[in-house]
C-alpha positions as CSV (number, residue, x, y, z in Angstrom):
1,M,0.0,0.0,0.1
2,N,3.1,2.0,0.6
3,N,4.1,2.0,-2.9
4,L,0.7,3.0,-4.1
5,R,0.9,5.9,-1.8
6,S,4.2,7.4,-3.4
7,L,2.5,6.8,-6.9
8,K,-0.1,9.6,-6.3
9,E,2.8,11.8,-5.1
10,T,4.7,11.4,-8.1
11,N,4.3,14.0,-10.6
12,I,3.7,11.9,-13.7
13,A,3.4,15.0,-16.1
14,S,7.1,15.4,-15.7
15,Y,7.6,12.2,-17.3
16,I,5.8,13.1,-20.5
17,Y,7.9,14.4,-23.3
18,F,6.9,15.7,-26.8
19,I,9.0,14.0,-29.4
20,R,7.9,13.5,-33.2
21,G,4.8,15.6,-32.7
22,E,3.6,13.1,-30.0
23,K,3.2,13.1,-26.1
24,V,5.3,10.2,-25.2
25,M,6.9,8.4,-22.1
26,L,10.3,6.8,-22.1
27,D,10.8,3.4,-21.2
28,V,13.3,4.2,-18.4
29,D,10.6,6.3,-16.7
30,L,7.9,3.8,-17.2
31,A,10.3,1.3,-15.4
32,N,10.7,3.4,-12.6
33,L,7.0,4.1,-12.2
34,Y,6.2,0.1,-12.5
35,E,9.1,-0.4,-10.2
36,V,10.5,-3.1,-12.6
37,E,14.2,-3.1,-14.4
38,T,14.0,-1.1,-17.8
39,R,15.6,-4.6,-19.2
40,A,12.7,-6.5,-17.8
41,L,10.2,-4.0,-19.5
42,K,11.9,-4.0,-22.6
43,Q,12.0,-7.9,-22.8
44,S,8.3,-8.0,-21.8
45,V,7.6,-5.6,-25.1
46,K,9.8,-7.4,-27.5
47,R,8.1,-10.7,-26.6
48,N,4.9,-9.0,-27.4
49,I,6.0,-6.7,-30.1
50,D,2.9,-7.5,-32.3
51,R,0.9,-5.3,-29.8
52,F,3.1,-2.3,-30.3
53,P,2.9,-0.9,-34.0
54,K,4.8,2.2,-34.8
55,D,2.1,4.6,-33.7
56,F,2.2,3.1,-30.2
57,M,5.8,2.8,-29.7
58,F,9.1,3.9,-31.3
59,Q,12.6,3.7,-30.6
60,L,14.3,7.1,-30.4
61,T,17.2,8.0,-32.9
62,V,20.7,8.8,-31.6
63,S,20.0,12.6,-32.4
64,E,16.6,12.5,-30.7
65,W,18.2,10.8,-27.5
66,K,21.2,13.4,-27.3
67,E,18.9,16.5,-27.5
68,L,16.6,15.1,-24.9
69,I,19.3,14.4,-22.6
70,T,20.5,17.8,-23.3
71,N,17.1,19.5,-22.6
72,C,16.1,17.7,-19.9
73,D,18.2,17.5,-16.5
74,N,16.4,14.6,-15.1
75,L,17.7,12.2,-17.7
76,G,21.5,13.3,-17.3
77,A,22.1,9.7,-15.4
78,F,21.2,8.0,-18.5
79,K,23.6,9.8,-20.8
80,F,26.0,6.7,-21.4
81,S,23.2,4.1,-21.3
82,P,24.4,1.9,-24.4
83,A,20.8,1.3,-25.6
84,L,18.4,3.8,-27.3
85,P,15.0,4.2,-25.3
86,F,11.7,3.1,-26.3
87,A,9.0,5.9,-26.4
88,F,5.3,4.8,-25.8
89,T,2.6,6.9,-26.7
90,E,-0.6,7.1,-24.9
91,Q,-1.8,3.9,-26.4
92,G,1.3,2.1,-26.2
93,V,1.3,2.8,-22.2
94,A,-2.4,1.3,-22.2
95,M,-1.2,-1.7,-24.2
96,L,1.6,-2.2,-21.6
97,S,-1.4,-3.1,-19.2
98,G,-2.2,-5.8,-21.0
99,I,1.6,-7.3,-20.8
100,L,2.3,-6.2,-17.2
101,K,0.5,-8.0,-14.5
102,G,-0.1,-6.9,-10.7
103,E,-1.6,-4.2,-8.4
104,R,1.0,-1.8,-9.0
105,A,0.8,-2.1,-13.0
106,V,-2.9,-1.6,-12.8
107,S,-2.6,1.5,-10.5
108,V,0.4,2.9,-12.5
109,N,-1.6,2.5,-15.8
110,I,-4.7,4.2,-14.3
111,A,-2.7,7.2,-12.8
112,I,-0.7,7.8,-16.3
113,M,-4.1,7.7,-18.4
114,R,-5.6,10.3,-15.8
115,T,-2.7,12.3,-16.5
116,F,-3.0,12.1,-20.5
117,V,-6.6,13.1,-20.0
118,K,-5.7,15.9,-17.8
119,L,-3.1,17.2,-20.6
120,R,-5.6,16.7,-23.3
121,Q,-7.9,19.1,-21.2
122,L,-5.3,21.8,-20.6
123,I,-4.7,21.7,-24.4
124,Q,-8.3,22.0,-25.5
125,G,-8.5,25.0,-22.8
126,H,-6.0,26.6,-24.5
127,K,-7.6,26.2,-28.0
128,D,-10.8,27.6,-26.4
129,L,-8.8,30.5,-24.8
130,I,-7.8,31.5,-28.7
131,S,-11.5,31.1,-30.1
132,K,-12.9,33.6,-27.2
133,I,-10.0,36.1,-28.3
134,D,-11.2,35.7,-31.9
135,K,-14.8,36.1,-31.0
136,L,-13.9,39.4,-28.7
137,E,-11.6,40.8,-31.6
138,E,-14.6,40.5,-34.2
139,K,-16.9,42.3,-31.6
140,Y,-14.8,45.4,-30.7
141,D,-13.4,47.8,-33.2
142,N,-9.7,48.4,-34.1
143,Q,-8.7,50.5,-31.0
144,F,-8.3,47.0,-29.3
145,R,-6.3,45.4,-32.2
146,I,-3.1,45.9,-30.5
147,V,-4.2,44.2,-27.5
148,F,-5.6,41.2,-29.2
149,T,-2.3,40.8,-31.3
150,A,-0.3,40.9,-28.2
151,L,-2.7,38.3,-26.3
152,K,-2.3,35.8,-29.5
153,Q,1.4,36.5,-29.7
154,L,1.9,35.6,-26.1
155,I,-0.4,32.3,-26.4
156,R,1.5,31.0,-29.5
157,E,4.9,31.5,-28.2
158,D,4.1,28.7,-25.5
159,N,4.0,26.4,-28.7
160,K,6.8,27.5,-30.5
161,P,10.1,25.7,-30.2
162,R,12.6,27.2,-28.4
163,P,15.8,28.2,-30.1
164,R,18.8,26.0,-29.4
165,I,21.2,27.6,-26.8
166,G,25.2,27.0,-26.6
167,F,27.5,26.4,-29.0
168,K,26.4,25.8,-32.6
169,K,28.5,24.2,-35.3
């Protein structure tokens, strides 16, 4: 029961990354949440590879992995890992529930699915905000155009990829 309590305290959203236009979780983080070795998780997936098409799971490329390590401080410990990680989409994580058994696996999957739903709701809320600003802009005259333009720019800046910093070749 203590393990389940610690799961609720874990911020699962911090384990979700945006790679190749998808919200994904890495095998390393999933293994940590499920409290199994990464090697064991990968073996289970490979034994059931037919359950994981490319839109459910993919392996990161060397360049993707290096960029992710560079941008995410919590992955520094895995910098010298010899194997490239698997990235699981929301459907891939759901499919893991079919191959990983036990009370911990069930509770982890429920918590992860709830986190993905919350993220979708946040994104939808962002779209709703843009829609409301558009409606207000249509309703009011040009004197507020500068304000609406600034608001839209601030909202859209959150979605833009950040420029890379540091040494460039």
